[in-house]
N, C-alpha and C positions, 0 to 999 in steps of 0.2 A: 361439695355433700354428691350421693351418687345414688344419679337419676334413679329410678328404680319401679318406674313406669312411662317406657317407652311408648311413644304413639306412630313411628311407624319401624317398618325393617331398617330402614339407612339408621337408624336411630338405636336397634339394639342388636346390631350391627356394630355400629360404632363400641358402641358398651363391650358388646363383644368381646373386640378387636383387645382394648385395650384396658379390662382387667385384669388384674393384678395380683397374686398372694396377700395380704393385708399379715403385719405380724402380728401375733398372737390369733390370726385364725387359724384352721384346722383346714386342712387338706379337703375333708366329710365340706366343709362347710363352703369352700368356697369353691369343690366342683358343686354343687347344689348349683350355684349364684350361676356361675359362664354358661355349667349345665343347660335352665332356665333364658337367659339368655340366649344364645344359638338354638333354645328352638321357637325365641319369639322373631328372630332372625331366620326362621324359617331355612337354621343351615340341614344340610348332611351328616349324620353320621362320623366320617372317617371324616367332615368339618369340625368338626368338636372336638373330634377328638386334639387334629391338631391344636389347637386353638386352645385347650389346658393343660398343653406340656408350653404353650409359648409362654402361658402366666405364669411361672411358678419360680422360684430361686432359684438363677445356678447351678451348688449344690444337688436342687432335685431332680434339676434340670438333664446334668452329669448321668447322675445314675439311670434316670430313665433313656437316654439315648441309646437305639441303639435298639430297643423292645418294640415288638410288633404290636400292637393294640386291636382284636378284631373288636368289641364293643368299648365304649364310655366306663360300665361297668369293669373292663376288663382296665384301665386306666386308672379307677378310682384303686381297683384294689391293690398296686402295685405298690402307686403313690402313694397308700397308707402304709404298702411297708417301709420304703423311701422313709418318709417322715419317719415311726418310729423308732426303725435303725440311727439315722439325725438322733435321735432325740436320747437313745442312749450312752452314742460317744462323746455328744455335749454332757452329759452327765456322769459316764465314766472320769470327763478329760479332766472337770468341775472337782474327784470325788479330792477332802485333803488327807491326802495320806500320814503327815503327820498326826491326826487327831486314832486314828486308826492302831486297835491294838497291839500292844511291843510282842515281839515274836522271842519266845521262850529262849533263851541261851547260857548253853551248859557247862 
C-alpha cells in the first residue's frame, strides 16, 4: 500500500524516488502524484523533471530521451503525446484483418 501521507521531507523524497507509473494509470495521474511528492520533498523543478522520466516504462523513457524540458508541464505534454502514440500503435497491432471488408476483385 502506498503511503500518501509522508511525514518528513525524507519520506517524501524516498516515495518520490521509488514512485513508478503503474499499469492502467495514465501519464497525467502519474504526473500529478509524482509532482506532489516532489513538492513535499521540496525538490527543485529540474529534479522533479528528471524524476518524472525515471519512473516511466522503458518505451516511454526511450521516446523522451534526448528531449530537454524547461518545466514539468512541458514534460507532461510530451509524455502525453508519447502515451497517445503508443496507444495507437498497440491498437493498430491488434487489428484483426480477417474481419476487415474484403476487397472487390475484378
